[in-house]
C-alpha positions in Angstrom: 12.2 18.1 1.3 11.7 17.6 5.1 10.4 21.1 5.5 7.8 20.5 2.8 6.6 17.4 4.7 6.3 19.4 7.9 4.1 22.0 6.2 1.6 19.4 5.0 -1.0 18.8 7.6 -1.8 15.3 8.9 -5.4 15.9 8.1 -4.7 16.6 4.5 -2.5 13.5 4.1 -5.1 11.2 5.7 -7.9 12.8 3.6 -5.9 12.2 0.4 -5.3 8.6 1.4 -9.0 8.0 2.2 -10.2 9.6 -1.0 -7.7 9.5 -3.9 -5.6 6.7 -2.4 -8.5 4.3 -2.1 -10.7 5.3 -5.0 -12.7 3.7 -6.6 -14.0 1.9 -3.6 -15.9 -0.7 -5.6 -14.9 -3.4 -6.7 -11.4 -2.7 -5.2 -9.1 0.3 -5.0 -7.0 0.9 -8.1 -3.8 1.0 -6.1 -4.5 -2.5 -4.7 -5.5 -3.8 -8.1 -2.3 -2.5 -9.7 -0.1 -3.9 -6.9 -1.7 -7.3 -7.3 -1.1 -7.1 -11.1 2.6 -6.3 -10.4 2.8 -9.2 -7.9 1.3 -11.6 -10.4 3.8 -10.5 -13.0 1.2 -9.2 -15.4 2.5 -6.6 -17.9 1.3 -3.1 -17.2 0.4 -0.5 -19.8 1.4 3.1 -19.5 -2.1 4.0 -18.1 -1.6 1.3 -15.4 1.7 2.9 -14.3 0.1 6.3 -14.3 -2.8 4.9 -12.3 -0.5 3.3 -9.8 1.5 6.6 -9.4 -1.7 8.7 -9.0 -3.4 6.4 -6.4 -0.1 5.5 -4.7 1.3 9.0 -4.2 -0.9 9.7 -1.1 0.4 6.5 0.5 4.0 7.4 -0.3 3.4 10.9 1.2 1.9 9.3 4.4 4.9 6.9 4.8 7.4 9.7 4.3 5.6 12.0 6.8 5.3 9.1 9.3 8.9 8.2 8.9 10.0 11.8 9.4 7.9 12.1 12.5 9.3 8.8 13.9 12.9 9.9 13.2 12.4 13.3 14.6 10.9 11.8 17.8 13.9 9.5 18.2 16.4 12.4 18.0 14.8 14.4 20.8 
């Protein structure tokens, strides 16, 4: 898995977060809306879970790549 993260460029990850991760921009990003629904305890339909996964995946990828970079820097 780590080798796959190394092959993905930082530019692509940032571009995915800025586009898919934050869309739609108005009135608020879907990922933020779904996280607030979860926080409030609102029941989520299957489409909401799919939406959260779709718009959250770029952020998970960013955190994984960032975590791997930090861990690799610490071992050198």
